[in-house]
Wavefront OBJ file of the C-alpha trace (Angstrom):
o trace
v 94.045 258.449 76.894
v 94.143 258.509 72.905
v 91.798 259.278 70.875
v 89.898 255.619 70.381
v 89.530 255.671 74.121
v 88.356 258.865 74.545
v 85.394 258.291 71.700
v 84.256 255.372 73.703
v 84.233 256.935 77.000
v 82.330 259.806 75.865
v 79.972 257.362 73.346
v 79.675 255.199 77.274
v 78.880 258.054 78.928
v 75.871 259.546 76.991
v 74.061 255.881 76.813
v 74.126 255.760 80.515
v 72.788 259.507 80.690
v 69.759 258.408 77.593
v 69.129 255.244 80.122
v 69.446 257.099 83.138
v 66.455 259.347 81.803
v 64.299 256.823 80.458
v 64.775 254.826 83.576
v 63.966 258.175 85.364
v 60.156 258.754 83.638
v 60.010 254.745 83.637
v 60.019 255.169 87.895
v 58.097 258.712 87.997
v 55.357 256.860 86.044
v 55.413 253.682 88.373
v 55.073 255.890 91.212
v 51.926 257.974 90.006
v 50.356 254.631 89.190
v 50.903 253.132 92.453
v 50.168 256.170 94.735
v 46.954 256.475 92.609
v 46.183 252.493 93.300
v 46.726 252.722 96.775
v 44.504 255.861 96.405
v 42.092 253.879 95.262
v 42.203 250.703 97.626
v 42.127 253.505 100.642
v 38.426 254.499 99.290
v 37.135 251.146 99.090
v 38.314 250.123 102.292
v 36.934 253.213 104.196
v 32.844 252.383 103.339
v 32.791 249.814 101.299
v 31.888 246.801 101.652
v 32.985 243.610 101.189
v 31.417 239.856 99.483
v 33.623 236.470 99.927
v 33.131 233.250 98.114
v 34.680 229.932 98.804
v 36.462 228.715 95.833
v 39.057 226.127 94.321
v 41.865 228.150 92.430
v 43.388 226.220 89.030
v 45.111 227.629 86.530
v 44.919 227.638 82.821
v 47.271 227.744 79.973
v 46.410 230.067 76.943
v 46.824 226.993 74.349
v 43.881 225.651 71.884
v 43.822 222.460 74.023
v 43.088 224.138 77.175
v 40.886 226.796 75.535
v 39.456 226.979 71.893
v 40.982 227.983 68.754
v 41.364 231.014 69.776
v 43.668 231.219 72.564
v 44.858 234.738 72.111
v 41.574 235.994 73.089
v 39.778 235.985 76.122
v 35.624 235.775 76.841
v 35.225 239.427 76.741
v 37.151 239.781 73.838
v 40.736 241.580 75.471
v 43.460 240.014 73.148
v 46.633 238.761 74.874
v 50.180 237.538 74.190
v 49.967 234.056 74.379
v 53.623 233.951 76.129
v 52.799 236.574 78.374
v 49.986 235.215 79.831
v 51.434 234.983 83.787
v 52.103 238.879 83.686
v 48.509 239.885 83.046
v 46.872 238.333 85.977
v 43.671 237.565 84.619
v 41.118 235.203 85.696
v 38.745 232.936 83.886
v 36.188 232.183 86.099
v 33.225 229.476 86.410
v 29.797 230.517 84.918
v 27.210 230.408 88.468
v 29.773 233.534 89.615
v 29.453 235.367 86.096
v 26.590 237.886 85.915
v 25.999 236.389 82.465
v 24.675 233.515 84.472
v 23.131 235.397 87.707
v 26.222 235.931 89.922
v 27.942 238.078 91.057
v 30.615 239.323 88.506
v 31.080 241.360 85.715
v 33.877 241.076 83.200
v 36.592 243.552 84.044
v 35.975 243.061 87.407
v 38.783 243.377 89.901
v 39.027 240.437 92.272
v 41.305 239.368 96.041
v 42.523 236.071 96.309
v 43.728 234.503 99.518
v 45.104 231.642 100.489
v 47.095 230.663 97.231
v 50.602 231.406 98.665
v 52.512 233.194 96.288
v 49.627 233.150 93.782
v 47.527 235.404 96.025
v 46.679 239.108 94.757
v 44.210 241.269 92.704
v 43.506 239.711 89.133
v 41.273 240.923 86.870
v 38.210 239.100 85.807
v 38.252 238.627 81.667
v 37.654 234.740 81.066
v 34.717 232.097 81.212
v 34.986 228.753 82.354
v 33.706 225.425 80.638
v 30.755 225.017 82.323
v 31.340 221.548 83.582
v 32.769 223.959 86.937
v 31.207 225.421 89.436
v 32.527 227.577 92.357
v 35.834 227.983 90.302
v 38.910 230.530 89.236
v 41.100 229.677 87.386
v 44.592 231.500 86.998
v 45.916 232.450 83.336
v 49.667 231.554 83.505
v 52.189 230.745 80.828
v 53.007 227.287 82.038
v 52.369 226.559 85.613
v 50.131 224.060 87.248
v 48.524 224.237 90.527
v 45.107 223.954 92.345
v 44.089 224.909 95.677
v 40.590 224.290 97.484
v 38.876 226.486 99.984
v 40.439 229.602 99.192
v 38.557 232.957 99.757
v 38.160 235.237 97.064
v 36.233 238.370 97.255
v 35.269 241.547 95.970
v 34.546 245.500 97.302
v 30.766 245.656 96.606
v 28.334 248.302 96.511
v 25.891 247.657 99.206
v 23.051 246.316 96.937
v 24.891 243.582 96.051
v 25.540 242.452 99.604
v 22.405 240.141 99.501
v 24.300 237.751 96.924
v 26.058 235.541 98.905
v 27.534 232.323 99.044
l 1 2 3 4 5 6 7 8 9 10 11 12 13 14 15 16 17 18 19 20 21 22 23 24 25 26 27 28 29 30 31 32 33 34 35 36 37 38 39 40 41 42 43 44 45 46 47 48 49 50 51 52 53 54 55 56 57 58 59 60 61 62 63 64 65 66 67 68 69 70 71 72 73 74 75 76 77 78 79 80 81 82 83 84 85 86 87 88 89 90 91 92 93 94 95 96 97 98 99 100 101 102 103 104 105 106 107 108 109 110 111 112 113 114 115 116 117 118 119 120 121 122 123 124 125 126 127 128 129 130 131 132 133 134 135 136 137 138 139 140 141 142 143 144 145 146 147 148 149 150 151 152 153 154 155 156 157 158 159 160 161 162 163 164 165 166
């Protein structure tokens, strides 16, 4: 092997070593976060109660046409990168479901959606829908469109909220 090839091999080995260290740290932090979330879910499932709603689930995109003049800021003040909208797992709820208008949900609450095929899962409430909509959830996406009706949305709650059911 000539001298130049040796340097290239050494350089590649160093790059691979540093990438290995970096991704090892990423995997460790991901594993810790996953463990913490599993513990939180376990605590919620053991001894807490659930409120559920039948809702229509649609999507919205962070554009001026579908939001307002600041599509990169949600109703609770969260700033987002509009081109990464789908990765946030945020939702907007119709006003009848938000506590400001007498509903059981607050900004920051986590909800679970079931019945939307590959869109099922946990989302965080960060936005408010136009007043014309009721009993509805809008999933923030980059550019996809869908509509599901009669979908179950639920949240784990303390017993004092169980009296609020739809």
